[in-house]
C-alpha positions in Angstrom: -73.5 -57.1 28.5 -70.9 -60.4 28.4 -69.2 -61.4 24.6 -71.6 -64.5 24.9 -74.8 -63.0 26.0 -74.4 -60.7 22.4 -73.9 -63.5 20.5 -76.9 -65.3 22.2 -79.0 -61.6 21.2 -77.9 -61.5 17.9 -81.2 -61.3 16.4 -79.8 -62.0 12.8 -78.7 -66.1 13.2 -82.6 -66.3 14.7 -85.4 -67.5 12.3 -88.3 -65.4 14.2 -88.1 -63.1 17.0 -90.7 -61.9 19.5 -90.1 -58.8 21.5 -92.6 -59.7 25.1 -93.7 -58.2 28.1 -95.1 -60.7 31.1 -97.6 -60.4 33.4 -100.2 -61.9 36.0 -103.9 -60.2 35.9 -104.9 -61.9 39.6 -103.0 -65.1 38.7 -103.5 -65.8 35.5 -101.0 -65.0 32.0 -100.9 -62.2 30.0 -97.9 -62.3 27.5 -97.7 -58.6 25.2 -96.4 -59.0 22.2 -94.3 -55.6 21.6 -92.9 -56.1 18.6 -92.1 -59.5 15.5 -95.7 -60.3 15.0 -95.0 -57.7 11.6 -98.8 -56.5 11.9 -98.6 -52.3 10.8 -99.2 -49.7 13.0 -103.1 -48.9 13.0 -104.7 -52.2 11.7 -108.4 -52.8 12.5 -108.0 -55.9 15.0 -109.7 -58.1 13.2 -107.8 -57.9 10.4 -104.9 -58.2 12.3 -107.0 -61.3 13.9 -107.0 -63.0 10.5 -104.0 -62.4 9.0 -102.2 -63.8 12.0 -105.1 -67.1 12.4 -104.1 -67.7 7.9 -100.7 -65.9 7.7 -98.9 -65.9 11.0 -100.0 -69.0 12.9 -96.2 -69.1 14.3 -97.1 -66.0 16.6 -99.5 -67.8 18.5 -98.0 -71.3 19.3 -94.9 -69.8 19.2 -95.7 -67.5 22.4 -98.3 -69.7 24.0 -97.5 -73.1 23.6 -94.7 -75.0 25.7 -91.5 -74.3 25.0 -92.0 -71.0 26.1 -95.6 -71.5 27.8 -98.0 -73.9 28.4 -101.7 -75.0 27.4 -103.1 -72.0 30.4 -101.1 -69.1 28.5 -102.5 -66.0 27.1 -100.7 -63.6 24.6 -101.5 -60.9 23.0 -100.3 -59.6 19.8 -100.5 -55.4 20.3 -101.2 -53.3 17.3 -100.0 -49.9 17.8 -101.6 -46.4 16.9 -100.8 -45.1 14.0 -100.7 -41.4 15.3 -99.9 -39.5 18.2 -102.7 -40.0 20.9 -104.3 -42.7 19.1 -105.2 -46.5 20.8 -103.4 -49.1 21.1 -105.5 -52.1 19.5 -105.0 -56.0 20.7 -105.0 -59.5 19.1 -106.1 -62.1 21.5 -104.8 -65.3 21.3 -104.4 -68.8 23.6 -103.9 -72.4 23.0 -106.7 -73.2 20.9 -107.6 -70.5 18.7 -107.9 -66.5 18.8 -110.7 -65.2 21.3 -112.8 -61.9 20.6 -112.6 -60.6 24.0 -110.9 -61.7 27.1 -111.0 -60.1 30.6 -108.4 -60.5 32.4 -105.8 -60.2 29.2 -107.4 -56.6 28.7 -106.4 -56.2 32.2 -103.0 -57.6 32.2 -102.7 -55.2 28.8 -103.4 -52.3 30.0 -101.6 -52.8 33.0 -98.4 -53.2 30.8 -99.2 -50.1 28.5 -99.1 -47.6 31.6 -95.9 -49.2 33.8 -94.5 -49.3 30.2 -95.2 -45.8 29.9 -96.8 -46.4 26.3 -99.8 -44.9 27.5 -99.3 -41.6 29.4 -101.4 -40.2 31.9 -101.8 -36.7 32.6 -98.3 -36.3 34.9 -95.6 -38.9 35.8 -97.0 -39.2 39.4 -100.9 -39.0 38.7 -103.0 -40.5 41.4 -106.6 -40.8 40.6 -108.9 -42.4 37.9 -107.6 -42.4 34.4 -109.5 -43.4 31.5 -109.1 -44.8 28.0 -109.5 -47.3 25.5 -108.4 -50.9 24.0 -109.5 -51.7 20.2 -110.1 -55.0 20.0 -112.2 -58.1 18.0 -114.9 -57.5 20.0 -114.9 -53.7 19.6 -113.7 -50.7 21.5 -113.4 -51.5 25.2 -113.1 -48.6 27.2 -111.0 -49.0 30.4 -110.5 -47.0 33.6 -107.6 -47.3 35.4 -107.2 -46.6 39.1 -103.3 -45.0 39.5 -101.1 -44.2 42.8 -98.3 -41.6 41.8 -98.1 -43.2 38.1 -98.5 -46.8 39.0 -101.4 -49.1 37.9 -103.1 -50.6 41.0 -106.6 -52.4 39.1 -108.3 -52.0 35.7 -111.5 -51.8 34.8 -113.2 -52.9 31.2 -116.6 -52.6 30.4 -118.0 -55.0 28.0 -121.3 -54.4 26.1 -123.7 -57.4 25.4 -123.3 -59.9 28.0 -126.3 -61.9 27.8 -127.8 -65.2 29.5 -129.3 -67.7 26.8 -130.8 -70.3 28.5 -130.9 -73.0 31.1 -130.3 -77.2 29.6 -131.1 -79.9 31.3 -128.2 -82.5 31.3 -128.4 -86.1 32.1 -124.4 -86.6 33.2 -123.2 -90.2 33.2 -122.4 -91.5 36.8 -124.1 -88.7 38.1 -127.9 -88.0 36.5 -129.8 -84.6 36.3 -127.6 -81.8 35.8 -128.9 -78.0 34.9 -126.4 -75.5 32.3 -126.7 -71.8 32.7 -125.5 -71.1 28.7 -124.4 -67.5 28.8 -122.2 -65.2 26.7 -119.5 -62.9 26.9 -117.3 -62.4 24.1 -117.2 -66.2 24.3 -119.7 -68.9 24.9 -119.9 -70.7 28.4 -121.8 -73.0 30.1 -122.3 -72.9 34.3 -123.3 -75.5 36.7 -122.5 -76.3 40.0 -119.0 -78.3 41.1 -120.6 -80.5 42.8 -121.7 -82.2 39.8 -117.8 -83.3 39.5 -117.8 -84.5 42.8 -115.0 -82.5 43.9 -114.4 -78.6 44.9 -112.5 -75.9 43.4 -109.5 -76.5 44.7 -105.9 -75.8 42.8 -105.2 -79.6 44.1 -108.2 -80.7 42.4 -108.1 -79.3 39.1 -106.9 -82.7 36.9 -110.6 -83.9 37.8 -112.5 -80.6 37.1 -110.6 -80.7 33.5 -111.5 -84.1 33.2 -115.4 -84.0 34.6 -115.8 -80.6 32.5 -114.7 -82.6 29.0 -118.0 -85.0 29.8 -119.9 -82.2 29.8 -119.0 -80.6 27.4 -118.9 -83.3 25.4 -122.7 -84.3 26.7 -123.6 -79.7 25.7 -122.6 -80.7 22.1 -125.0 -83.2 21.7 -127.6 -81.9 23.3 -127.3 -78.3 21.5 -127.2 -80.5 18.2 -130.1 -82.7 19.2 -132.8 -79.5 20.4 -130.7 -76.1 18.1 -131.6 -72.9 19.9 -135.1 -72.0 18.7 -134.8 -72.5 15.2 -131.2 -71.1 15.6 -127.7 -72.6 14.7 -126.8 -73.8 18.1 -124.1 -71.8 20.0 -120.7 -74.1 20.5 -119.8 -73.8 24.0 -116.0 -74.3 25.0 -116.0 -73.0 28.4 -117.0 -75.1 31.2 -117.1 -73.4 34.2 -117.4 -74.9 37.8 -119.3 -72.8 40.6 -119.2 -72.9 43.7 -119.8 -71.0 47.2 -116.7 -68.5 48.1 -113.9 -68.9 50.4 -112.8 -65.4 50.2 -114.5 -63.3 52.8 -115.4 -60.4 49.9 -116.5 -63.0 47.6 -120.7 -63.8 47.0 -119.6 -66.6 44.0 -116.9 -68.2 43.4 -115.7 -70.4 39.7 -113.3 -72.3 37.6 -113.5 -72.3 33.8 -112.1 -74.5 32.1 -111.5 -74.6 28.4 -112.0 -76.7 25.1 -107.7 -76.3 25.2 -108.0 -78.2 28.5 -106.6 -75.1 30.5 -108.0 -73.0 33.4 -108.1 -69.8 34.8 -106.6 -69.0 37.7 -108.5 -65.6 38.0 -112.0 -65.5 38.6 -112.0 -64.4 34.3 -113.3 -61.3 33.3 -115.7 -62.5 30.4 -116.5 -65.3 32.6 -118.0 -63.0 34.9 -119.1 -61.1 33.0 -121.7 -63.9 31.5 -121.9 -65.2 35.4 -124.1 -61.4 35.9 -125.9 -62.0 33.2 -127.0 -64.8 33.8 -127.6 -63.5 37.5 -129.5 -60.7 36.3 -131.9 -62.7 34.7 -132.8 -65.1 37.2 -133.8 -62.0 39.4 -130.6 -62.8 41.9 -128.6 -59.4 41.0 -130.0 -56.5 40.9 -128.8 -53.5 38.1 -126.2 -51.4 40.0 -125.7 -53.6 43.0 -121.8 -54.7 44.1 -120.8 -58.5 42.6 -117.3 -59.9 44.1 -116.3 -63.4 41.8 -113.5 -65.5 43.4 -111.6 -67.8 41.6 -109.2 -70.4 41.6 -106.8 -69.1 43.1 -108.6 -67.4 45.8 -108.0 -63.9 43.9 -110.9 -61.6 43.3 -112.2 -59.5 40.6 -115.7 -56.6 41.3 -118.1 -56.3 39.1 -121.2 -54.8 38.5 -124.1 -54.9 36.2 -126.3 -51.7 34.2 -129.1 -52.3 31.4 -127.5 -53.0 28.0 -129.5 -53.2 24.8 -131.3 -56.0 23.1 -128.9 -58.4 21.1 -130.3 -61.2 19.2 -133.7 -60.5 20.7 -132.5 -61.0 23.8 -131.8 -58.5 26.4 -127.9 -57.6 27.8 -126.3 -56.2 30.2 -123.1 -53.6 30.7 -120.8 -55.2 32.2 -118.1 -54.0 34.1 -115.2 -55.6 35.6 -112.4 -54.5 38.0 -109.0 -56.7 38.6 -105.1 -56.0 39.4 -102.4 -57.0 37.4 -98.3 -57.3 37.8 -95.5 -57.1 35.4 -93.4 -60.2 35.6 -90.6 -59.9 33.3 -89.3 -58.5 29.7 -88.1 -61.3 27.5 -86.9 -62.1 23.9 -88.6 -65.4 22.7 -86.6 -67.0 20.0 -87.0 -69.5 16.9 -83.9 -70.9 16.4 -84.5 -72.6 12.0 -82.6 -75.8 13.3 -84.9 -76.3 16.5 -87.4 -79.1 15.1 -89.6 -77.9 18.4 -89.3 -74.6 18.0 -92.4 -73.4 17.0 -94.3 -74.8 19.7 -96.0 -77.4 21.3 -98.4 -79.1 23.5 -97.7 -81.9 25.9 
């Protein structure tokens, strides 16, 4: 190491330091924070989430926002186990908040743990299916990794409790009436055809999709505030998901989720795929055990399957399994110089 690099990496001169590993899951980034977040080994993900949100939000802003990230960056604070053989925990973070669950980041984190050797299969050159779990704010998530010669090729996660809420009719400016499906899978999602935005699902159309999603989000918030949800507290729908026919030869559906922060998912979105399957099951368009392949914005796919679940808040749910692939892209250290006025991150 050169003297100049030694000087740069001398940690005591920096106010805040995060050791991270970057990956992408079918195009969507995940930044796993290995150290520097201040979380103790074995912490409950719920306790850890509240501590970060209330006392250390800089961990989120530094790891997600510019100049080290962007609106669509997603980071994961890794909680190491407090005993040999214990499971890792996570806190999910994006540009807006602390989601309880995220599918693409679960796949990315699981792949990172396996590729770094933090979670080890039976043998170093193991080929086959390897099962383990991840502790999240939404509960334990069972995982099944497909390994070839010790390397992770794909990860499937299981989410219990995805359900379809209802369909609401919106009257959108300059568009007219459109039906919107509301469903839950760790986060709330609103699905509607991209024809309502008068465009298509395409990376070159992303600005149009984001702008149109904002109009839908506002109209939906007003509609739910006016009507409530059968006497219950109306859900806050931050994620607007445009749907369309697929272009990938294996896919049956396609979607592009847009978040309340104006970010968008390049992958098909893991939890949105769970919510979409719950909606299709409720509408009789997808049977339990049937193969479901969902395409995302950049043409990548997730494989899914739905099985019967228990009732939740009076709603029938599904147990959703979603499989996708992730690739590690970088290992780095994020530094915050105390003299940097923008060091804790910003969004432009």
